[in-house]
Residue, then its C-alpha position, 0 to 999 in steps of 0.5 A: x914206511x916212515x922210518x925208511x923215508x927218513x933215511x932217504x931224506x937224510x941221504x938227500x940232505x947229505x948230498x944237498x944240504x940246501x934242499x929245503x923240501x927234504x927237511x920239510x918232508x923229514x919233518x912230516x915223517x917225524x910228525x907222523x911217527x910222534x902223533x901215532x906214538x911210535x916215537x915219544x912225542x916230546x922227542x919226535x916233535x922237537x926234531x919236527x920243529x927243528x927241521x920245519x924251521x930249517x926248511x922255511x929258513x932255506x925256503x919260506x915259499x915251499x908248502x912242506x915247511x908250513x905243513x910241518x909247522x902246522x903239524x907241530x901246532x896241531x899234534x904237540x903244541x895245541x895251538x889251533x889258530x897257529x895251525x890254521x894260519x900255517x895250513x892256509x899258507x900252505x894252501x896258498x902256496x901249493x893248492x894241490x898238496x895233499x898233506x895240508x888238506x888232511x891236517x885241515x880236516x883234522x883241525x875242522x874235526x877239533x872245531x866241531x865242523x865235521x862237514x867242513x872236514x869232509x868237504x876238504x877231503x872230498x875236494x882233495x880226492x877230486x884233485x887226486x882220486x888215485x892217492x891212497x892217503x887222500x882216500x883213507x883220510x876221506x874215509x875216516x872223515x866219513x866215520x866222524x860224520x857217521x856216514x859209515x856206508x860211505x866209509x866202507x866204500x872208501x875202504x873197499x876202493x883202497x882194498x881193490x888197490x892193495x888187499x893187504x892195506x892194513x889201514x883200510x882193512x881197519x877202517x872197514x872194521x870200524x865202519x862195520x862195527x859202528x853199524x852194529x856188527x861187531x862180530x864181523x868187525x872182529x874178522x877185519x881186526x884179526x887181519x889187521x893184527x895178523x898183518x902187523x906180524x907182531x904178537x903185541x901190535x895192532x890190537x886196539x880194534x880187536x880188543x874194542x870189538x871183543x868187549x862189544x861182543x861180551x868176550x870180556x876175557x879176550x879183551x882183558x888179554x888184549x889189555x895185558x898184551x898192550x901193557x907187555x908191549x909198553x914195558x918192551x917198548x918204553x918209547x912208544x905211547x899206547x895209552x890211547x889204545x888202552x883207553x879205548x879198550x877200557x871204554x869198551x869194557x865199560x870202565x870210565x875211570x880207566x878210560x879217563x886215566x889213560x886219556x889223561x896220560x895221553x895229554x900228559x905225554x902230549x899224544x896229540x891225536x887225543x884231541x880229535x880221538x875224543x870226537x871219534x863216534x866210538x867215544x860218543x858215550x863219554x861226552x856226557x861225563x864232566x871228565x870229557x870237558x876237563x880234558x878238552x879244557x886241558x888241550x885248550x879246546x874249551 
């Protein structure tokens, strides 16, 4: 719960205003919320930048400040060289910090170096084999590498620790679906949706799988629910979810419209979402290269 974490970091700063790590970790929490669209990226990353700068002003020798700056560069500014430099600084300061390895793996995905992305996270898991964020990120790196059986094993490992870990259930659903069994994937995505305890959340995978199995009306109903959520939560950014379901339905015009909306709103993860294997079919469309140019990759 990143919002709850922010409350605790704020309490820590109130007690100790010079606590640089608290500023850095609070920046990291806001970075996550902005990256996944739970807060408007512009709002979130202005806070991230401020807290990261404060952390480094108080103590430039902590990894958290450099990791937070890398998050701004990766997910908002789209300054790839600066992101890599910040992550290298964080790695030198604290080789055991899991956050820099996660962000570095995403950087390698953007640069088309998928094997390096996997290697970074495999090394991180060797250092911290019981860290759910590390194991989860490695699972998604296996997805990018199209190593779906390995991704399933990662998900199952995490679900042994916590059978209701939504991100791991979702990971397993995507891996099973990408192996061709979207009917079974639907069961996992239904569970993801159920665990959100909200009628309008956790629907992207379910909508994608419905379309893949020919359940067009169910997929369109998912889109209507997403549209309703956007009306009810104007500070959320769910254009990526819309793009995914429209892509699965075969409507490339709608797909690229919503992907461009992600770019317009600085929805940072669009940069590596484009590389997710489920989107491989759009890479022959000239609009794919146009979006990559917009975010400074080509």
